[in-house]
N, C-alpha and C positions, 0 to 999 in steps of 0.2 A: 347559946342556941341562936341559929340563924332564922330570922323570920321571913325569909324569901326576899330580903332586900337586895341581895346580890342578883338573884334570878330576874328581877324586874328590870334591871339595867343591862343584862347580858343575854344575847341570843346568838345562836349559831348563824342565823341569817345575816346579822350585823357583822359577824366575824368574816363570813364569806364575802360580803360586800366590801369590807375593808381590804381583804386579800385581792379581790378583783380589781379594785382601784390601785392597789400597790403593784400589780403586775405579777403576782404569784402564779396565777393560772396561765397568763399569756407568755410569760418569760421564764420564770424560775422552774416550774415543774416540767415543761417540755425540754428545757436545757438539761435538767437532771436526768431525764429519761434518755436523751441522746447521749449524754456523757456516760451513763451506766451501761448502755448497750455497746457503745464503742469500747469502753474500758474492758468489759467482759470478753468481747471478741478478741481484743488484743492480748488479753491474759490467757485465754484458752487456746488460741492458735499459736502462741509463742512466735509471732512474726518478728518481734524485736529481739529474739534470742531467749535467754533464760528468764529469770524472774525480775523484769524491769518494771516494777509497779510505778515508780516515779515518772519514767518516760511515758509509759502508757497513760498515766493520769494527765500529764501535760498535753499529750496529743488528743486525748478524749475531751479535755476541757476546752482546748483551742477549737476543735471541730464543733463542739456544742455551741460555744459562744459565736463562732462565725456563722453557723447555721441560723442562730436566733436573730441575726441582723436583719434577715428578710421577714417581713410581716406574713408572707404566705406560709412559712413554717408554723407559726403560731396558729394561724387559721386552720391549717391542715390538721394539727393535733387537736385543736378545739372541736373539729368535726369528727375526727377518727375515734378518739377515746370514748365519747359517749356511745357511739355506735358499737364499739368494742365491748363496752359494759353490757349493752343490751344483748349482743351476740353471746357473750359468756353466760348471761342469765338464761337465755334460751337453751343453750347446750346443757346447763346444769339441770333444768327442768326435764329435758329429754332423757338425760341420764337417770334421773330419779324415777321417771315413768318406765324406762326400759328395765330398771331393776326388778320390776314385777315379772318380767319374762325371762330374765337371764338366770342361768345356772352356771355352776363351775364347768360343766361339760360343754356348754355352747358359748361361753364368754368370748373365745377367740373369734367365733363366727360373727359376733356383733361388732368387734373392733373396727373392721373396714367401714361399716355403716356410720359409726361415730366419726371416723376420720373424714370420710367424704362429706358428711353432714357439716362438720366444722369447716371444711374447705369451701363448701357452698355458702355458708353463713359469712365466712371471711370475704369471699368474692363479692357478695351482696353489699357488705359494708364498704369495701374499697371502691366498688363501682359507684355507690351512692355518694361517697366523699368526692371522687373524681368528677362526678356529674355536677356536684354543687359548684365546682370551679369552672364549669362550662368546658371541660376537657373534650367531651364527646361532640361538642358543637364547633370545635376548633378546625381550622383549615387542614391541619395535619391529619386529624382523624378522618375528616371527610374524604381526603385523598387516599388514605390507606386502610379503610375499614374492610375492604374485600380481602386484602392480603392478611389481615389479622384473623379474619374468619377462616380463611384457607389454612393458615398455620395451625389454628386450634383444631380444625377437622383432621388434618394430617397427623397431628400429635395424638388425637383421640384414637385414630386408627392404628398407629404404630405402638402405642403403649402396651396393649395386650400381647403383642408379640414378644415383648421383653419380660413378661410376667410369667414365672413358673408356677404351675399348680402344685400345691403341697400334698404330700402323702399323709396318711393317718398318723404315722409316728412323728412327722414334723409338726402336725397340728397339736399332738399331745405335748410335745416339747414347748411349743408356744403357749399352750394353756398353762403349763407349769410356771411360766413367767408371771402369770396372774394369780398364782396360788395364794399369795398373801391377801388377796381380796376375798373375803368370805361372803358368799351369796346364799341366802336361805333357799334351800331346795323346797319346791312345792309339790 
């Protein structure tokens, strides 16, 4: 029987502190994230030909290690990932609350709302991370902010012209894609 002797000497806070001083959060985890994203992109796009997992792994590892040489990469991930966690938590809460109003018949109508809500949350996170690096106060941004706003306005005006409205049968087909999700009818 253990009398709690182990638990009085071990805490997760101490483990996290040890990992923090060892560089797990500043180096290892961001490097693994960069490696895995690049590896998956190389494997899924077949840029290197057939099934070249070894070459893809070498390229991904090299890119991840070279990226981690710069301290700004660690700082960027250190600011981005906690914001991403908060953003995902907000999206999950909104999805749970929206489940009160969703039915199988109107599920497709809600999907664009969730998509654009996720885009807005993602933009808020990215803008806050870039703002913490004083990117918006940089000389480049000060010189080009009007062009950026004009580009966004033109894009916002042109996007609806390339969007086709869906007929009732197309909406029904799209709703069938979500048929595996069961929503309680009220």
